[in-house]
N, C-alpha and C positions, 0 to 999 in steps of 0.2 A: 122685675124682681120675682114675680110669681113663676116665671119660667126657669129660674135658677135651680140647680139641683145640688143640695148640700147633704152630705152624709156625715152622721155622727158615729164615731167609733169609741166604744167604751173599752179601754184597756183593762182587762181583768187582773193583770199582774200588778198594776199600780192604782187601780180604782179611779183613773182619770179619763176624761173625755177629750178626744181630739176630733176636730171637725174639718172637713175638706170640701171645697167647692169643686164639683166634678166638671171636667171639660167635656164638650160634646163628643160622643163616641169614644170616650176614654176607656181603655182596656183595664181589666182587673189587675193585670200585672203592673201597669203603670201606677195604679192606686196603691198597690202593695209596696212599690218602691218609695212612694211618698210616706207611707205608714212606717216603713223601716227608718227613714230619715228622722221622723218625729219621735218614735218610740224606742229605737235601737233593736227591735226584734227583726231578724232577717226574714226575707220573703219565704225561705224554705221552712221556717219554723212558725210561720203565721197560720193560724186557723181562724177564719172569719165565719161566725155562725149567725144566722138569723134567729129571731125569737122562737121559731118553730124547731130549732135545732138542726136545720138544714145547712150544710156547708155551701159557701158560695161556689158557683161553677166557674172555673177559670176560662171556659170557652165563651162565656157570655160577657157583655160589657159591664163596666163598673156601675152602671145605672141600675143594676139589679139590687143594689143596696138601698135604693130609694123607693118608697111606696108611692103608688099613683094617688092623685087627688091632693087636696089642700089640707084637709083635717088630719091632724096628728103627724104631719111630716116633720115638724120640728122636734118631736119627742121620740121619733122612731130611732132605735139604736141597732147597731151591728156590734157584736161582741167579739173582741179580739183575745185569743188565747195563744200562749207560747207552747208549742209542742215539745220543746226541750225541757219543760218544767212540769212536774206533776204535784209539787207542793207549793201552795200559795199561802205564805204566812205573814206577809206584810213587812214592816209596819205600814199601815195605811192611815195617813194623817187626815183628820176631818177638815172640812172646808174652813178657810180662814175667817176670823171675825172682822167685821168692819171696825173702824176706829172708834165710833161712838158706842157700839155695843161692847167692844173691848174695854172702854172707859168705865162702864157701869159694872162689868164683870170684875175689874180690878178693885173697885170699891162700890159694893152694892148698896151701902148706906148713905151714899152721897145724895144730898137733896137737890133736886132739879125742878124748875118750873114745869107746870102741867103741860103747856104747849110744847116745850122742848122734850119732855118726857114722852109725849105721844110719838114724836118722830123716832126717838130711840127705841121705844118698845115696838113700833111698827117694824123697824129693821130687825129687832130681836125675833119677832114672830116669823119674819121672812127667813131668818137664819134657821130657826127650828124646823120650819116646813122644808127647807133645803136639805137638812140632815135626813129627814124622813124620806125624801125623794131620792137622795143618794143611795140609801139602803134599798129602796124599791127597785132602782135600776140594777144594782148589784144582785139582788135576788132574782131578777129576770135573767141576768147573765148565768146565774147558777142553774136556773130552770132550763135555759137553752142547753147548758152542758149536760143536764140529766136527759133531756130529749135526744141529744146527740148520742149519749151512751146507750139509750134504749134502741136507737137505730143500729148501732154497731152490734148490740146484743141480738137483735133480730137477724142480722146477717150471720152472726155466729151460730145461732140456733139452726138456721137454714143449712149452713155448711156441715154442722154436726149431724143433722138428720141425713144428709147425703152420705156422709162418712159411715154412719151406723148402717144405713141401708146397703151400701156397697160392701161393708164388712160381712154382713149377714149373707149376702148373695155369694161372696167368695167362700164363706164357711160351708154353705150348702153344696157348692160345686166341688169343693175339696172332699167332702164326705162322699159324694157320689163318685168322684174319681177314684178314691181309695177303695171303695167297695167294688167298683167295676174292675180295677186292675188286679185286686186280690182274686176275684172270681176268674178272670182271664188267666192268671198265672196257675191257679189250681187246675183249670180245664186243660191248659197247655201241657202241664206236667202229666196229666192222665193219658194224653194221646201221644206223648213222645215215643213210647215203645213201639207203636204200630202205625203212627201217622207221620207227620212232617215235623222236623226239628231244625232250629236255627239258634246256635249259641249266641250269636251277635244280637239277634233280635231279643232274646231272653235277657241279655245284659242291658240292652237299651230300655226294656220295660222296667227292670229293677232300678235303673238310674232315674227313670221318670217318677217312680214311687218316692225315691229319696228327694228329688227336686220338689215334688208336691209337698213333702213335709216341711221343706224350707220355705215354701210359699205361705205356709200357715202362719209364719211370723208376721206377715203383712196384715193379717186380720186382727192382730192384738192391738186394740186401741184403748185398752182399759186406762192407761195412764193419762191419755188426753181426756177421756170421758170424766175421770175424777176431777181434773183441773176445771173442766167446763162446769160441772155440777157445783163445785165449790164457788166458782165465780158467779153462777146464777144465784146461789144462796146469798152471797155478799151483796149483789145488786138488789135483791128483794129486801134485804135489811136496810139498805140505803133508801129505798123507796118508802119504807115504813118509818124511817127515822123522823122525829119531830122537826129536825133541822131542814128536812126537805119541804116543809111548809113554812109559810110566811110567819115571821117572828116579830112583826112590827107593831103589835097591839099596844105595847107600852109607849112606843114613840108616838103613836096616833093619839093616845089619851093625853100625853104631854102636849102634843100640838093643840088639841082642843082646849086644854087648860090655858095655854098661852093666848089663844084667840079670845077666850072668855075674859081673861084678865085685861087684855087690851080693850075689849068692848066696855068693860067697867070703867076703865080710865077715860074713854071717850065721853062717857055720860057725865063726867065731872065738869063743872063749869070752869071756863078758862079765866079764873080769877088770879089773884096774887099768891095762891097756895103753892106749896112745895111738897114733894113726896120723894121717897127713895125707891129703889128697884130691887129690893130684897126678894120678893116673891118671883119676879121675872127671872132673876139670876138663878134662883133655885131650879126653876124649870129648865133653863139653858144647861146648867150643870148636869141635871138628871138626864136630859136628852143626849148630851154628849156621852155620858157614861153608858146609857142604854145602847147607843149606836156602837160603841166600842165592844160591848158584850155580844150583840147580835152579829157584828161583822166578824168577830173571832170565831163564833160558831159557824157562820156562813162559809168562811174560807176554809175552816177545818173540814166541813162537809164537802165543799167543792174539791179539796185535795183528794179526798177518798174517791169521789166520782172520777176524777182524772186518773187516779191510780188504777181503778177498774178498767177504764177505757184503754189505758196503756197495756194492761194484761191481755185484753181482747186483741189489740193490735199485734202483740207478740205471739198470740196463739194462732191467729189466722194463717200465717205461713206454715206452721207445723201441721195444721189440719190439711192444708193443700198438699204438703209432702206425703202425708199419710194416705190421702186420696189417690195420689199418683202411684204410690207403692201398691195399693190395693188393685188399681186398674192394671198395672203391669203384671202382678201375680195372677189376676183373672185371665188376662190374655195368654199368659204362659200355660195355665191349666187347660184352657180351651184348645190351644195348639197341640199340647201333648195328647189330649183326648182325641182330637182329629187324626193325629199321626198314628195312634194305636189302632183306631178303627180302620184306617186305610190298610195297615199291615194285616189286620184280621181278615179283611175282605180279600187281600192278596193271597193269604193262606187258603182261604176258601176256594179261590179260583184254581189254585194248584191242585187242591184235593179233588175238586170236580173234574179237572182235566185228567188226573190219574184214574179216577173212577170210570170216566167215559172211555178211556183207552183200554182199560181192562175188559169192559163190556164188549167193545169192538173186537178184541182179540178172541174172547170166548165165543162170540157169535160166528166169527169167521172160521174158527176151528170146528164148530158144530156143523157148519155148512159144508166144510171140506169132507168130513167123515160121512155125512148122510147122503150127499148128492150122488156120488158114484154108485153107492149101493142101490139107491132108488133108481138109478138109471139102468144098471145092469141086471138087477134082480128081475126074474120073470114075474109078470102079474099073475096072481092066484085068485081064484074065485072061491066063493063059499062052498064048503063040502069037499069031496074028494074028486071033483071033476078035473080032468087033465087039462093043462094049459093049452092055449091055442098053438098050433104048430108053428105059426109065423112070429109068435111073440118073442122067441129067443134070438131072432135074427137082428143083426144091427142094421137099423135103417139109417138113411142119411140124416134124419132129424136127430137121432141119438148121438151121432158123432158131433153134430153142431152143439148140442147141449153140453157135452163133456168139455168141449173147447171153451165154452162160455164160463163154466165153473172154474177152470184153471185160470182164466184171465181175471175172474173176480177175486180169487185168492191172491193173485199177484198184486192186484190193486189194494186189497186190505193190508198186505204186508208192507207195501210202500207207505200207506197212510199211517200204520202203526209206527214205522221207523221215524217218520217226520214228527209224530206226536211225542215220542220218547225224546227226540232231540230238542223239541221246544220246551218240554218239562225240565230237562237238564239245564238249558240256558236260563230259564226263569229261576230255578233254584240257585244256580251260581250267581246270578245278578242279585238275588235277594241276600245271599250271604255277603256279597261285597258291599251292598248298601247298608 
């Protein structure tokens, strides 16, 4: 018997307990099918919570419902909620009276012998204790729902922080992109008259600016932030609510009064005396009324908890969509920034190529003009001394120098032609792209 595993499921929609004997290595899905058969709640709508508010893991066996050890195993509960319902309003019937207790409740003034009265009152005390324990179990179920709500809320806060951080990063990148492209457009307009121009590239840059303005819509998460903040306020109010704390003080005092009354009856000698049950019946009625009141408050508070939880469940996909939109806009901005920078470097390459080609042409022209003169002019010395008589004669070395200069000019001309052709090709390709 000690090795048997029994799980007690408290159905929070009906306030009834169903117990199951677990088979060895039984899966949680198998247990849920049995729960569906007993309660009518489909497996897809079942939410099984431990006392800590943790939902049962479908990947683990059903034995996760049972605590290890002997002490407390028979009082450990798993709380069953119906995901398709957010309002739990009953009616929840109290546990039924035994025949003998119902007998004195129907007529509290009936006289019974003391020995028989002891037995009836003992059952009445047991009934009152049972009412208090029923409330205690339901309160633990409400507490499990609160802890589960706080877990969902923690996940919501985490996703909200990620969304706000991503939105702020996107906003900063968009501001940087707008400032950069405005400066680039201004500088491009300034150099168009004497530099390089490309109408297609200018149009592409303006389209980038418009697309960046459209990406700014993704950073607008104000409507989600307002909903989340309102939900946080509602959850805090639920935590502060007096109904979030145990309300069984009246029932506990009634329980103690019933026990004391029974003890007083036990001290009476078992003679032929008779007595009625007026005092005990009053306690029973007051306990039932108190339980009705606290259960109404408990399930009203529980419905609010489940309503907040459903709001969080509905908000999570919207936050996920907003995060994806922000990431897509961020990637788009970074791609446009990279493309524009590549185009700027391409313009710089063309400008540098044209500058180098001009310097080559000017240097070649200077070399052509100065070299023959330096070759054929006679060397003069300081003062009015007459040149050397052999200096004006063309030596074989002078002829060779002149031929080298001509060949060098031809090489520069070919190089210049190839550079001009390459620049035209690059400009035409840039215009096409």
